[in-house]
N, C-alpha and C positions, 0 to 999 in steps of 0.2 A: 612464683607462681603462673602458671602455664596460662598461656593468652589464645593458642594455639595450636593448628598441623600444618605447618607449612608441605605446598603440595608445588609442584612444575606438569607443565604440559611436556608428556615422552616426547621426546625431539622440537617442541616448541612449538608454536602456536600453529601454524601452517601444517607440518606432520600431525599436529593432534585434529586438525580438521578434515588430511585427507582418509586419517585412519579411524576417523566416527559413521565414516562411510561404506568401511572395510567390514563393521562391527556392529553397525546396530539393529542389525534380527538378534546379536544373541544381547540385547538392552530390553527391560524393561521400563512401563510410566517412571520408577522412581529411583533407576540409574537413571535416565533422559533427565530431570527434575531435581537431581545433586547434582547432572552434569553443568546444570545449567544454572545452578547457582555457583559451580565451580568455575566456571564464565565469569559472574557476575564479580566475587569475589576474586577473579585476578587482576581486575580494572582495581575494585574498589579495596579492597582490602589487602593490595600488598603481597595473592597468592597464597595467602591462608585463612585454614575453615576457623571460625570464632568458636569455644570452646563450649556451649551448647546452642550453638546456632540450629541443631539439625534435628526433624520432630521422631526419630528413629530411636531404636535403643545401642547403647554401645557397642553391642555383638552385629544390628545390624548395620551399624557404620561403619564400626572391621571390612564386614565379609562383605560390604558394597565398596568404597577405599581398594579392597584388597582384589576385587572382580576387575575396577576398571585400572588395577596395576595391569596385573595380568591379561588384561586385554591390552596392553601398552598406548592407554588412553594414558595418562599422567603417573609421574611418580611422587611419592611422599615420602612420611617418617619422621619428622625432621621437627619437635616441639622446641614452640617457645614459650 
C-alpha cells in the first residue's frame, strides 16, 4: 500500500528559501499553494505528500511537481 511520495527541498531548506526568490515569477497561485502545503508536510508529515491529499488531477499533480523539480525547488520520486 502506498502511503505517499517523499520529497526533499533541493539543497536543503535554506537553499529552497533562496531559490524561491529567484523563480517566484515563474510560479502561479496553484504552485504557491502547493509549496505552502509542502512546507507544512515537511514539518508535520516527515516530508511525505499523502496520497489523495491534493484536489488536483493526477496529471496536474505530476505536472506541478515536475515543474517545481525543474525549477530546482524540490526533489521527489520515492514512494513510501
